[in-house]
C-alpha positions in Angstrom: 0.0 0.0 0.0 2.7 2.5 1.0 4.9 1.4 -1.9 2.0 2.4 -4.1 1.8 5.9 -2.5 -1.4 5.2 -0.6 -2.0 5.9 3.1 -4.9 4.2 4.9 -5.4 6.8 7.7 -7.8 4.6 9.8 -5.8 1.6 10.8 -7.4 0.1 14.0 -8.2 -3.4 15.2 -11.7 -3.4 13.6 -10.1 -2.8 10.2 -7.8 -5.8 10.3 -9.3 -9.2 9.4 -8.2 -12.7 8.6 -9.1 -13.9 5.1 -8.7 -17.5 6.4 -9.4 -18.2 10.1 -6.8 -20.9 10.1 -4.0 -18.9 8.7 -2.5 -16.0 10.7 -0.6 -15.0 7.6 -3.8 -14.2 5.9 -4.2 -10.8 7.6 -5.9 -8.2 5.5 -6.5 -4.5 5.9 -10.1 -3.3 5.1 -12.1 -0.1 4.9 -10.2 2.2 2.7 -12.9 4.9 2.9 -10.4 7.5 4.3 -7.5 6.3 2.3 -5.7 8.8 0.0 -2.6 9.3 -2.0 0.4 10.4 0.0 1.4 13.2 -2.4 -1.9 15.1 -2.5 -1.9 18.9 -2.9 -5.0 19.1 -0.6 -6.7 16.4 1.3 -10.5 15.9 0.9 -10.6 14.9 4.5 -7.6 16.7 6.1 -8.3 15.4 9.6 -9.7 11.9 9.8 -9.4 8.6 11.6 -10.5 7.0 14.9 -9.5 8.8 18.1 -7.0 6.8 20.0 -5.3 5.6 16.7 -4.8 8.9 14.9 -1.3 10.2 14.4 -1.0 13.5 16.3 0.1 15.5 13.2 -3.3 14.7 11.7 -5.2 15.9 14.8 -3.2 19.1 14.9 -3.8 19.9 11.2 -5.9 23.0 10.5 -8.3 23.3 7.6 -6.3 25.9 5.7 -3.0 24.3 6.6 -1.2 23.4 3.4 1.4 21.2 5.2 1.1 17.5 4.5 1.7 14.3 6.5 2.8 11.0 5.1 2.2 7.3 5.3 4.0 7.4 8.6 0.6 8.2 10.1 -0.3 4.5 9.4 2.9 3.4 11.3 1.7 5.4 14.3 -1.6 3.6 14.2 0.1 0.2 14.0 2.2 1.2 17.0 -0.9 2.0 19.0 -2.3 -1.5 18.1 1.0 -3.1 19.3 0.9 -1.1 22.5 -2.6 -2.4 23.2 -1.5 -6.0 22.4 1.4 -5.7 24.9 -0.2 -3.7 27.7 -3.8 -4.7 27.4 -5.1 -1.2 27.3 -5.0 1.9 25.1 -2.1 4.4 25.5 -4.9 7.0 25.7 -7.2 5.5 28.3 -10.6 7.1 28.7 -14.2 6.3 27.9 -14.8 10.0 27.1 -14.4 10.7 23.3 -13.1 14.3 23.8 -10.6 13.2 26.5 -9.3 10.4 24.2 -8.9 12.9 21.4 -7.1 15.3 23.7 -4.7 12.6 25.0 -4.1 11.4 21.5 -3.3 14.9 20.3 -0.8 15.4 23.2 0.6 11.9 22.6 2.0 11.6 26.0 2.4 7.8 26.1 3.6 6.0 29.3 6.3 3.5 28.3 7.3 2.9 31.9 4.6 0.3 32.4 5.8 -2.9 34.0 4.6 -5.0 31.1 7.3 -3.5 28.9 10.0 -4.9 31.3 
């Protein structure tokens, strides 16, 4: 996907499926509704994704901001998934939507959790 110049922009556990239940190697990424080309002059949806999985540079982006982000935003989302798999909870813990978005924007992640030892 990235080699083709496409970024997904909404990688989260719900968008990762197995094509074959018996083969872990059959992982597939689904729901490309927010995907776009990396080298866009202007994004149709400049700020998008699921709070708790969005790269902070996307959350911080303003409507008239002409700066761009890259496929690295998908790597951030994958990192959040790995964090959840290791620790068992989100790096931005809250049940309140606005609080999750605020924590996600600040990106102050606690890596001193005992499970990382």
